[in-house]
Legacy VTK file of the C-alpha trace (Angstrom):
# vtk DataFile Version 3.0
C-alpha trace
ASCII
DATASET POLYDATA
POINTS 229 float
0.027 0.017 -0.017
1.265 3.509 -0.783
-0.001 6.540 1.108
0.792 10.061 -0.078
1.010 12.935 2.357
-2.445 14.359 1.394
-3.814 10.819 1.487
-4.180 10.394 -2.243
-1.753 9.089 -4.872
-2.852 9.833 -8.441
-1.046 6.738 -9.803
-3.259 4.421 -7.701
-6.825 3.346 -8.235
-7.541 3.693 -4.446
-7.527 6.832 -2.299
-6.382 5.997 1.234
-8.251 8.126 3.784
-7.652 6.160 6.967
-4.866 7.092 9.331
-2.155 4.432 9.802
-1.499 4.355 13.561
0.775 1.343 13.882
4.053 3.138 14.059
7.097 2.900 11.761
8.980 -0.150 10.548
12.042 1.401 12.131
10.441 1.148 15.541
9.087 -2.349 14.864
12.563 -3.625 13.902
13.719 -2.590 17.320
10.826 -3.882 19.400
9.268 -6.886 17.507
11.803 -8.400 15.122
9.430 -11.268 14.132
6.636 -8.995 13.021
9.157 -6.754 11.420
10.557 -9.680 9.400
7.071 -10.448 7.999
6.646 -6.726 7.051
9.986 -6.678 5.395
8.944 -9.621 3.236
5.792 -7.778 2.169
7.782 -4.640 1.533
10.187 -6.572 -0.715
7.236 -7.779 -2.759
5.812 -4.252 -2.971
9.110 -2.864 -4.110
9.354 -5.563 -6.784
5.953 -4.545 -8.162
6.957 -0.845 -8.170
10.312 -1.501 -9.779
8.750 -3.485 -12.567
6.663 -0.541 -13.630
8.746 0.948 -16.455
9.114 4.137 -18.443
11.400 4.888 -21.389
11.848 8.343 -19.873
13.359 9.058 -16.367
12.496 11.760 -13.910
9.974 12.679 -11.235
6.546 11.468 -11.795
5.008 14.860 -11.632
7.514 16.133 -14.224
6.806 13.315 -16.643
3.017 13.698 -16.128
3.316 17.371 -17.273
5.114 16.193 -20.396
8.319 17.785 -19.324
11.804 16.197 -19.482
14.318 15.593 -16.726
17.750 17.200 -17.090
20.654 15.289 -18.528
20.917 12.627 -21.216
20.819 9.539 -18.995
20.405 8.446 -15.382
24.058 7.604 -15.109
25.135 11.049 -16.557
22.825 12.796 -14.047
24.263 10.730 -11.147
27.801 11.585 -12.328
27.141 15.319 -12.670
25.557 15.563 -9.269
28.311 13.446 -7.704
31.000 15.771 -9.178
29.116 18.776 -7.669
28.974 17.060 -4.322
32.657 16.157 -4.569
33.552 19.781 -5.325
31.515 21.136 -2.432
32.788 18.493 -0.071
36.392 19.072 -1.002
36.046 22.760 -0.090
34.703 21.925 3.365
36.467 18.688 4.279
40.312 18.506 4.194
40.274 14.696 3.987
38.075 14.740 0.931
40.018 17.705 -0.538
43.306 15.803 -0.311
41.925 13.009 -2.532
39.512 15.031 -4.686
41.421 14.176 -7.861
41.416 10.427 -7.397
37.694 10.588 -6.427
36.961 12.687 -9.521
38.780 10.130 -11.759
37.051 7.250 -10.034
33.576 8.684 -10.580
34.290 9.128 -14.311
35.731 5.596 -14.550
32.636 4.107 -12.972
30.302 6.103 -15.155
32.228 5.186 -18.342
31.517 1.389 -17.952
27.781 1.750 -17.241
25.957 0.190 -20.195
23.099 2.099 -21.905
19.580 1.533 -20.615
16.227 2.132 -22.362
13.796 1.467 -19.460
13.645 2.900 -15.999
11.846 1.559 -12.913
9.442 3.347 -10.605
11.296 4.047 -7.295
10.505 5.822 -4.006
13.807 7.637 -3.975
14.315 8.003 -0.188
13.007 4.785 1.251
14.204 4.101 4.802
12.433 2.208 7.621
11.110 5.565 8.862
9.252 6.015 5.615
7.306 2.777 6.156
4.338 2.648 8.487
2.794 -0.522 9.850
-1.021 -0.817 9.849
-3.118 -2.603 12.420
-2.782 -5.905 10.531
0.978 -5.695 10.332
1.107 -4.646 6.623
3.610 -2.048 5.475
2.480 1.309 4.081
4.845 3.639 2.153
4.678 7.324 2.964
6.533 10.456 1.887
6.300 9.830 -1.843
7.019 13.344 -3.047
10.192 12.059 -4.609
8.534 9.162 -6.616
10.227 8.878 -9.912
11.261 6.684 -12.811
14.961 6.138 -12.432
17.608 3.425 -12.158
16.381 0.782 -9.665
19.989 0.531 -8.583
19.813 4.004 -6.998
16.956 2.760 -4.837
18.787 -0.365 -3.781
21.929 1.519 -2.811
19.732 3.785 -0.637
17.978 0.799 0.865
21.381 -0.832 1.608
22.535 2.239 3.514
19.280 2.869 5.423
18.288 -0.766 6.230
21.822 -1.954 7.009
21.855 -5.624 8.150
18.162 -5.855 7.276
18.850 -5.153 3.598
19.234 -8.773 2.512
15.462 -9.187 2.962
14.890 -6.479 0.306
17.693 -7.374 -2.072
16.999 -8.760 -5.597
18.917 -10.352 -8.353
19.531 -8.880 -11.776
20.834 -5.455 -10.692
23.595 -3.924 -12.836
26.818 -4.040 -10.823
28.408 -1.158 -12.680
25.393 1.079 -11.812
25.476 -0.021 -8.234
29.186 0.911 -7.939
28.536 4.365 -9.399
25.447 5.007 -7.290
27.171 3.901 -4.098
30.117 6.290 -4.500
27.772 9.119 -5.626
25.504 8.586 -2.616
28.432 8.488 -0.168
29.596 11.789 -1.561
26.126 13.272 -1.312
26.020 12.211 2.347
29.294 14.178 2.912
28.348 17.252 0.989
24.810 17.722 2.179
25.548 17.650 5.886
28.499 20.020 5.385
26.333 22.411 3.411
23.936 22.559 6.388
26.836 23.426 8.624
27.497 26.501 6.592
24.400 27.997 8.235
22.976 27.910 11.800
21.684 24.327 11.692
21.332 23.319 15.357
22.264 19.657 15.353
25.814 20.214 14.298
27.513 17.229 15.964
25.118 14.867 14.228
25.636 16.352 10.876
29.423 16.426 11.317
29.241 12.683 12.298
27.323 11.789 9.193
29.747 13.668 6.984
32.819 12.091 8.608
31.388 8.523 8.446
30.467 8.819 4.808
33.801 10.492 3.960
35.517 7.372 5.297
33.244 5.077 3.323
33.790 7.104 0.155
37.586 6.796 0.548
37.219 3.104 1.030
35.692 2.876 -2.410
38.829 4.122 -4.080
40.897 1.317 -5.683
43.783 0.280 -3.488
47.180 1.151 -4.856
LINES 1 230
229 0 1 2 3 4 5 6 7 8 9 10 11 12 13 14 15 16 17 18 19 20 21 22 23 24 25 26 27 28 29 30 31 32 33 34 35 36 37 38 39 40 41 42 43 44 45 46 47 48 49 50 51 52 53 54 55 56 57 58 59 60 61 62 63 64 65 66 67 68 69 70 71 72 73 74 75 76 77 78 79 80 81 82 83 84 85 86 87 88 89 90 91 92 93 94 95 96 97 98 99 100 101 102 103 104 105 106 107 108 109 110 111 112 113 114 115 116 117 118 119 120 121 122 123 124 125 126 127 128 129 130 131 132 133 134 135 136 137 138 139 140 141 142 143 144 145 146 147 148 149 150 151 152 153 154 155 156 157 158 159 160 161 162 163 164 165 166 167 168 169 170 171 172 173 174 175 176 177 178 179 180 181 182 183 184 185 186 187 188 189 190 191 192 193 194 195 196 197 198 199 200 201 202 203 204 205 206 207 208 209 210 211 212 213 214 215 216 217 218 219 220 221 222 223 224 225 226 227 228
């Protein structure tokens, strides 16, 4: 089941108007692992259905519905361009990233260069973590916060799932993913999780220690993705 913030999702045939008061999957994983495991299994099936909905064009659903086009010439090119922007911003703010900006830049281009062309894109949530899944009274998962719903590389979704679900990710994994796209998306996402928190720290964001911790952790993970010399 998918529930939009206003309670209606235009892509569905059903408008959900009932509140879901069962808490989040994140909370259930901590308190009732057995029930959470069943919900994870249902979630995996739901995601498989979503990801098998295809479009030849990529971009946010609302953009495509208007007949507009997303920027860039391909998903991998868009991921590369944004990753290079994140790398440049992170390098200005983090000395550790700055010291290896050139190898990271080269690595991003190397990864993008071996991604094969793709003509179809899957429907993905875009930011799906266990806090974006509610559990209804019968224990079924309900997706929320679907403002970022888009047709894009399914590998982008799976990298995000891997980072957010951690040790629970194997329940959501699937075969047939493109390893080259996974590699590019993983490095790009790590760099995003460095740059975005550091951008927040340019202002008066209150939770500074937490943002710094996120940036430092993902900087280490990004460096670990460089080929060993």
